[in-house]
N, C-alpha and C positions, 0 to 999 in steps of 0.2 A: 205591531208597531205602537210606540208610546203616543198617547194623545197630547201629553204635556211633558216637556223636558226643561229642567232648570240646570244650567251649567255655570258653576262658580259665580252665582248671582250675589252681588254686593251693592248695598245702598248706604251712602253716607249723607248725613244732614250736617253741612258745615264741616269743620275740621274735627269737632269733638265727638259727634254721635255716629257710631257705627250700628245702624239698625239691622242690616243683613250682612253676614260675614261669610262669603264664599259658599253659598248654599247650592247643593247639587242633589237632585233626585228626579225621578220620572214617575209619571202616573199613567196607568194603562186605561184604555176605554172601559167604562163600566165599573171602575173601582169606587169604593166608599172609603175615603181617607179622612181621618181626624188629625188635625194639627193641634197639639196641646202645648201649654206653657203658661208661665205667669204673665201678669200684665206687664207690658213693656218688653216682652221677649222678641217682638218682631213679627208676630202672627198676622196682624192687620196689614203691615207694610208688605209682607209676602203676598197676601191675597190681592192687594191693590196693584202690585207690580204685574200680576199675571194678565190683567185686562187693561194695563197702562193707565190706571187712574193716577199712578205716580211713575216716574221714570227711574230706572235703576242706574247706578253709577258705573258698574262694569259687569261683565259676564253676558250670558244670553238666556233668553226664554223662548222656547219654540213651542207653538201650539199648532197641532195638525201639520207639523213639518215647516211652519212659517215662523221666521224670526220676529217676535213681537216688538222688540225695541226699534226695528227698522220701519215699522208701519207708519204711514202718514195718511191723512185725509180720508178718502173713501175706503181705502183698504183697512184703516183702523176702525172705521165705523162698522165695516163688515165683520171684522174680528170680534168686536164687542157684541154683535148680535148672536155670536156662537156661545157666549158665556153669560149665563144669568147670574146676577149679583143679588144676594139677600143680606140685609143689613141689620145690625143690632137694634137700631132705633127706627126701623121700618122704611124711612125715606119716602113716605107717602105724602100726597097733597091732601091735607085734612078736609078742605072745603069741597073737594070733588067726591063724587060717588065711588063706590067700590069698583064698578065696571069701568068707569073712566080711568081710574088708577091702573087697573089691569091692562087696559088698552095702551097705556103709555109704554108698555113693554114692546110695542110694535114701532115706536118712533125711530129706532135705528134703521128701519126699512123705508122710511119716508123721506121725501125731500123737504126743504124748509117750509115751503108753502103748505104742503099737506099736513106737516106737523103743527104749524101754528093754528090751522083751521080745524085740527082734529078730524081729518078725513080718513075714516076707516071703512074697509069693505064689509059687506054683509058676512062674508066668510070669516073675517077676523073677529067680528062681533059674536058670531055663533061659537067660534072656538073659545073665546074668552068666557062665554057663558057656560060652555061645557066644562072647562077647567074649574070654574068656580063651583059648579055642581059637584064635581068629583072631590073637591076640598071641603064640601059641606057648607058652602056659603051662598047657596041659591037665595035664601030669604034675605040676605044682607045686600044683594046685588045693587040696589038703588039707594042704599043708605049712604049718608056722608061718612067718610072714614073716621071723623072725630067722634062718631057715635059707637065705635067698635071697642071691644076689649083688646088688650095687648096681644093675646093669642090669635084673635081674629085678624088683627092688623098684620101679624106676621104671615098668616095664611094668604092674605091679599098680596103681600110681598112675594110669596112663593108663586102665586098665580101669575103675577106680573112677569116673573122670571120665566115661567114655563111657556107663556104665550109667545116668547121670542123663538121657541123651538131650538133651545140651546143644546150643545153637546156636553156642556159642563155647567154645574151650579157651584158658585163660590159663595159660601155662607159664612159671614163674618160675625162670630159670636151671636148666632140667631136666637139663643135662648137666655142670654144674659139678663134681659129685662123682664123675664117671665116668671110666674110662680111655677112650682114643680109640676102640677097637673097640665098646665098649658105647655110647659117645656116638653113633657112627654108626648103630647099630641104633635108638636112640631117635629120632634125627632122621629116619631113613628111615620109621619108624613114624608119626610125626606128619605127615610129608608124604603118606604113603599114606592116612591117615585123612582129611586135607584133600581129596585128589583123589577118593577113592572115595565119601565121604559128603557132601562140600560143607560140612562144619563149618568155621567160621572159626577160624583159629589165630593167636594173638598170643603170640609167644615172646620172652622176654628172653634175650639172649645177651651174653657178654663177648667171644666170639671173632668177629672180623670175617670170617675165612675161612668159617666155618660159615654165617654169615648170608648171605654172597654166594652160597654154593652152594645153599641151600635156599629162601630167601625170594624172593617176587616183588616185595616192597617192603621197604625199610629205613627205619626212623626212628632217627636218631642223636640221643642225648640227652647233655647235659653240664650239670651244676649245675642240674638241673631245667628246662632249656630245650631245645626242639627245635632242633637244629643242622642236621639234614638230614632230608628226607622225600622219597623218590623211589625209582626202580628201582635195583637193585644195580649195573648196568653204568654208571650215571652218577655213582657215588660216587668222588670223586677222592681222591688221597693227601692233598691240602691239607685236604679236609673230614675225613678220618680224623684228621689232626693237630688240627683244631678240636674234634673229639669227644673224643679221648683225651688230648690234651695231651702231657705228657712221656712217657706210656706208648706213644705212637704208633709210635716207632721200631721196636720189636720186632714190631709188628702189620703193618707194610708190607713184604710179602715178594713183590712182584710178584703180588699176589693175583689180579688180573684174568686174568693169564696162566695161573695155576694152575687157574683154574676156567673158562677159556674153552672147554675141550674139551667 
């Protein structure tokens, strides 16, 4: 059974802007899916619709057989605990320590009083420390987040998502702000999480080559519509042109040959 199903999902901003246009696809548990497309294609809108950071105009999104647009209050909070979100600009609280930022991933499980006072159980703290250790951040645990490099900050963002114990990770351009070596570490980390834990990963990427290298399935989006949905090896240069338009030239670099090895 599908973990995530989108059925004719449409999102309009006012009368002029059609951000998502009748998008339909499903994602199976444990899949690693890359959503590619140019800036403004609707990739971020799509991801933010899945955990109701924004409301869709029409259609339906079902996660674990539950209709997401229908959720309210406590049910919506519960839904969001099941989906870890990783952002391009990290969304960390810079003045707080690494461990404090990671524990914020547990806020969805707290009442308002516990959240304000930062009341976490010993088990939650131990789990946060364990995750930081697996991500190579043990020595940074008590540093303020503004003392970290971009790649380290993104790993803190991943740890914060993992401490939620999610069924799915939504990664919105997680490597767009990083240098190539840091970007490789983040993509390797996401791939390892997917393989070792079975957590489903849905990642927005601008870079075709990265998607071809890491994803088992690619969804290509342009102007809010799905242009391609299939395995990386079947993505043709003609389809890359369809997805990226005038930007496509610099993205077609014999990509399949580069990543055939």
